[in-house]
C-alpha positions in Angstrom: 126.0 99.7 129.6 125.9 103.5 127.7 122.6 104.1 126.2 123.5 107.3 123.8 120.0 107.3 122.9 116.6 105.3 122.8 115.9 106.3 119.3 116.3 104.4 116.3 115.4 104.6 112.7 114.3 101.3 111.9 110.8 100.2 112.7 110.9 96.8 113.9 107.2 94.9 114.3 108.4 93.7 118.3 110.4 96.1 118.8 109.8 97.4 122.5 112.3 100.1 123.6 112.4 102.6 120.7 111.4 106.4 121.5 111.9 108.7 118.0 112.2 111.5 120.3 115.0 110.5 122.9 118.0 113.1 123.5 120.8 111.7 122.6 123.5 111.8 125.3 125.9 114.7 125.9 130.1 114.4 126.2 130.0 115.5 129.5 127.8 112.7 130.4 130.8 110.3 129.5 132.8 112.5 131.7 130.8 112.2 134.9 130.5 107.9 134.1 134.5 108.3 134.4 134.6 110.6 137.6 131.5 108.2 139.0 133.6 105.1 138.3 136.9 106.3 139.8 135.3 106.3 142.7 133.2 102.8 142.7 135.3 100.0 141.6 138.4 98.8 140.2 137.6 95.9 138.9 137.5 95.2 134.9 134.9 97.0 133.1 133.3 96.3 129.8 131.2 99.6 128.4 128.9 98.2 125.6 127.4 100.8 123.9 123.5 100.1 123.3 120.2 101.8 122.7 117.9 102.8 120.4 120.2 102.9 118.1 123.8 103.8 119.4 125.1 105.3 115.8 123.2 108.0 115.9 125.6 109.5 118.5 127.9 110.3 115.4 131.7 110.1 114.9 132.9 112.9 117.2 130.8 111.4 119.9 132.7 108.0 120.1 135.9 109.9 119.0 135.6 111.7 122.2 133.6 109.3 124.4 136.3 106.3 123.5 139.3 108.4 124.6 137.9 109.8 127.9 136.8 106.4 128.9 139.8 104.9 128.0 142.4 107.3 129.6 140.3 108.1 132.2 140.5 105.0 134.3 144.5 104.5 134.4 143.9 101.6 137.7 141.1 99.7 135.7 141.4 97.3 132.8 138.7 98.4 130.2 137.0 97.1 127.3 134.5 98.0 124.8 131.6 96.6 122.8 128.3 97.9 120.4 125.3 96.4 119.3 124.1 98.5 116.3 122.0 98.0 113.4 124.9 98.9 111.2 122.7 101.6 109.4 124.6 104.6 110.0 128.2 102.9 109.7 130.7 105.0 108.1 134.0 104.7 107.3 135.1 107.1 110.0 133.1 105.3 112.3 134.5 101.8 111.6 138.1 103.5 112.0 137.3 105.2 115.3 136.1 101.7 116.6 139.1 99.8 115.0 141.4 102.1 116.7 139.6 100.7 119.9 139.2 97.6 119.4 135.1 97.7 119.5 133.5 94.3 118.6 130.6 94.8 117.3 126.8 93.3 117.8 124.3 93.8 115.0 120.7 92.1 114.5 119.6 90.2 111.4 116.4 87.9 111.4 117.8 85.5 108.2 117.4 85.9 104.6 116.2 89.1 103.2 112.6 88.4 102.6 112.1 87.0 106.3 114.0 89.3 108.1 112.5 92.9 106.3 109.2 91.1 107.2 109.9 91.4 111.1 112.5 94.5 110.8 110.8 96.8 108.0 111.6 97.1 104.5 115.3 97.8 103.3 116.3 96.8 106.9 118.4 94.0 105.2 120.6 95.8 102.1 121.2 99.1 105.2 122.5 96.3 107.6 124.5 94.6 104.6 125.8 97.9 103.6 127.1 98.6 107.0 128.8 95.2 107.9 131.0 95.7 104.4 132.2 98.6 106.1 132.9 97.0 109.4 134.6 94.3 108.0 136.6 96.2 105.5 138.0 97.9 108.7 138.8 94.6 110.4 136.0 94.7 112.7 134.1 91.4 114.1 130.8 91.7 113.7 128.2 88.9 115.5 124.7 88.7 115.2 121.6 88.4 117.1 118.6 86.9 115.6 115.3 87.6 117.2 112.7 84.5 116.3 108.8 85.2 116.4 106.3 83.1 116.2 106.5 83.3 112.5 110.4 83.0 112.1 110.2 80.0 114.3 108.2 77.9 111.6 111.5 78.4 109.3 114.3 77.7 111.6 115.6 75.3 109.2 116.0 78.4 106.1 117.3 80.9 109.0 120.0 78.2 110.3 121.5 77.3 106.7 121.2 81.2 105.8 124.0 82.0 108.8 125.5 78.5 108.1 126.2 79.8 104.3 127.3 83.3 105.4 129.9 82.1 107.9 127.5 84.1 110.7 128.0 83.8 114.2 124.7 83.2 115.5 123.0 84.6 119.0 119.5 84.4 119.3 116.6 86.5 121.5 112.9 85.4 121.5 110.6 87.7 120.7 109.0 89.4 123.9 105.3 90.5 124.5 105.3 94.1 123.4 105.0 96.8 126.2 104.1 99.3 123.7 101.7 97.6 121.0 97.7 97.0 121.2 98.6 93.5 120.5 101.1 92.7 122.7 101.5 88.7 121.6 101.6 89.4 118.0 104.9 88.7 117.5 106.1 86.4 120.6 107.6 83.5 120.7 105.7 81.3 122.8 108.1 79.4 125.8 107.1 75.8 124.8 108.3 76.8 121.1 111.3 78.2 122.8 112.0 75.3 124.2 111.8 73.3 120.7 113.5 76.0 118.9 116.9 75.6 121.9 117.1 72.0 121.6 116.7 72.1 117.4 119.8 74.5 117.7 121.7 72.3 119.9 121.0 69.6 117.4 122.5 71.8 114.4 125.5 72.6 116.6 126.5 69.0 116.8 125.4 68.6 113.3 127.7 71.4 112.0 130.2 70.8 114.7 132.7 72.8 112.9 131.0 75.1 110.5 128.9 76.9 113.0 128.8 78.9 116.4 125.7 79.2 118.1 126.1 81.5 121.0 123.2 80.6 123.1 123.7 77.0 122.7 127.6 77.2 124.0 126.6 79.6 126.8 124.1 76.9 127.9 126.4 74.0 127.6 129.2 76.1 129.2 126.5 76.9 132.2 126.0 73.3 132.9 129.8 72.5 132.9 130.7 75.3 135.3 127.6 75.1 137.3 127.0 79.0 137.2 125.8 80.9 134.3 127.8 82.7 132.5 125.5 85.4 130.6 123.1 88.1 132.1 120.0 86.3 131.5 121.5 83.3 134.0 123.9 84.7 136.1 123.2 86.9 139.5 123.9 90.0 137.8 122.8 92.8 140.5 125.6 94.8 141.7 128.0 94.4 138.7 126.0 95.3 135.6 124.4 99.3 135.4 122.9 100.6 132.3 123.4 104.8 132.1 120.6 106.4 130.1 121.2 109.5 127.6 120.6 111.7 131.1 123.0 109.9 133.0 120.4 107.8 135.2 121.6 104.3 136.6 119.3 101.4 135.9 119.7 97.9 136.7 119.7 96.5 133.1 119.8 98.6 129.3 115.9 96.9 129.5 115.0 99.3 132.0 116.0 102.7 130.1 113.5 104.8 129.9 111.3 103.4 132.4 111.3 106.0 135.8 110.3 103.5 138.4 113.4 101.3 138.1 116.0 104.6 138.1 118.6 103.2 141.1 120.4 106.8 140.8 122.5 109.4 138.3 126.0 109.6 138.0 126.1 113.3 138.6 125.7 112.2 142.3 128.3 109.9 142.7 126.3 106.9 144.6 128.2 104.0 145.6 127.2 100.5 145.1 125.5 100.3 148.4 123.4 103.3 147.6 122.1 101.7 144.3 121.3 98.8 146.0 118.9 100.3 148.4 117.5 102.1 146.1 114.0 101.3 145.5 114.9 99.4 141.9 117.5 98.0 143.7 115.9 96.6 146.3 113.3 95.4 144.0 115.9 93.2 142.1 117.0 91.9 145.4 113.5 90.8 146.4 113.4 88.9 142.9 116.6 87.3 143.7 115.1 86.3 147.3 111.8 85.2 145.4 113.8 83.0 143.1 115.7 81.2 145.9 112.4 80.2 147.0 110.5 79.4 144.2 113.3 77.6 142.3 115.0 75.9 145.4 113.8 72.3 144.1 115.2 73.3 140.6 118.2 71.1 139.9 119.1 73.8 137.6 119.1 76.7 139.9 122.7 77.3 140.0 123.2 78.1 136.5 119.6 79.8 135.8 118.7 82.0 138.7 115.2 82.2 137.5 116.2 83.8 134.1 116.3 87.2 133.4 114.4 89.8 135.9 113.3 92.2 132.9 111.5 89.2 131.1 109.6 88.4 134.8 108.9 91.8 136.3 108.8 94.8 133.7 105.1 93.0 131.8 104.0 92.8 135.4 104.3 96.5 136.4 107.0 95.5 138.9 105.1 93.3 140.9 107.1 90.1 141.6 104.6 87.2 140.3 106.4 84.3 139.0 109.9 83.9 137.5 111.1 84.6 133.7 108.2 83.3 131.7 110.7 81.5 129.6 111.7 78.9 132.7 109.8 76.3 130.6 112.4 77.1 127.8 115.2 76.9 130.0 114.1 73.7 131.9 113.9 72.0 129.0 117.1 72.6 127.5 118.9 72.3 130.5 117.2 69.0 131.0 118.1 67.5 127.5 121.6 68.9 127.8 121.8 67.1 131.2 120.3 64.0 130.1 122.2 63.7 126.9 125.6 64.4 128.9 124.7 61.5 131.5 123.9 58.9 128.3 127.3 59.6 126.8 129.1 59.1 130.4 127.5 56.0 130.4 127.5 54.9 127.0 131.2 55.4 125.6 134.1 57.5 126.0 133.9 60.8 124.5 135.0 61.6 120.8 138.6 61.6 120.9 139.1 60.0 124.5 139.4 55.9 124.3 138.1 54.1 127.1 140.7 51.5 129.2 141.2 48.7 127.0 138.5 49.9 124.0 139.6 50.6 120.8 138.6 54.3 120.0 136.0 54.5 117.3 134.5 57.5 115.6 131.6 59.3 116.7 129.6 61.8 116.2 130.2 65.0 118.1 128.1 64.7 121.0 127.2 67.4 124.2 130.6 65.9 125.7 132.2 67.0 122.7 130.6 70.0 122.6 131.5 71.1 126.0 135.1 70.4 125.3 135.1 72.9 122.4 133.6 75.6 124.4 135.8 75.2 127.5 138.6 75.0 125.6 138.0 78.6 123.5 
């Protein structure tokens, strides 16, 4: 991930990462990233611009950066993405992103009144304005919806909003803030998060051909493939890195700006081994070892891996005291998917697959049907 700045013009109530005085990455750092990666790996690379608000870097930055990253790694397949609130989207930026087929991730928490309560007055309209510009240039836009302890109570309203607008939904639970005096003011309780995931599984089945909830798809895919397919549930050490505005390298974008998690800098051209031998790299490896022991008896360990390391160690100042606090939620939804899958396999053939000597009967889509749908995508 490339973090051009940690600055952001929005004032989301539960934000944990924005720094108003953050500098903006110089284009020279992009050149250094390419020089570093040319001797680092020839594996496929996805560059995701994140923040803060990455559009603060402006069109000239992206015009140059995308060209440098595309041309600078001739032996590597490169892909791009960006996560933005879309406030600063312009036709000029949209044309640049369209030229490089850059999919857009954005954030909206539901209908305008609910969204602006959590993300600040005016957020919704500014986001929608940027959305229309992006869509008019053929860009794909998908949304992250942050569920707080407040919006959790309005989950029906939120799902209907995404359904009505045809938006793809990906959810994040609000985390306890590392900056505020009341860190749990907006945080979603892990038990409620587990209930929310089961609710969204039901919604995925109820609106089988009408809504896509990415988290549910990822969870179902993990159970089927027996491995985590998104970073929260995968062993991401050594394959995922984030580059801060000054060229510092971190294990993940969530750690950017936290000095104790700097693994190196692109200006020094570190090898993978050097990064993993840094204090931050060793801490990530220690978390992996901790998970192997702490979760050894859990049936879901292969496709959960203890959840997100950031969630586990950032709130404790880098001390490993437990796995991701959302473990309760993960176990709840993984148990639910597994139980339903086993029940469906025992009771009847999956939808569209008649059993031996049995007439095919119309059935409501279940987990097996969703699993088939996800795998075929």
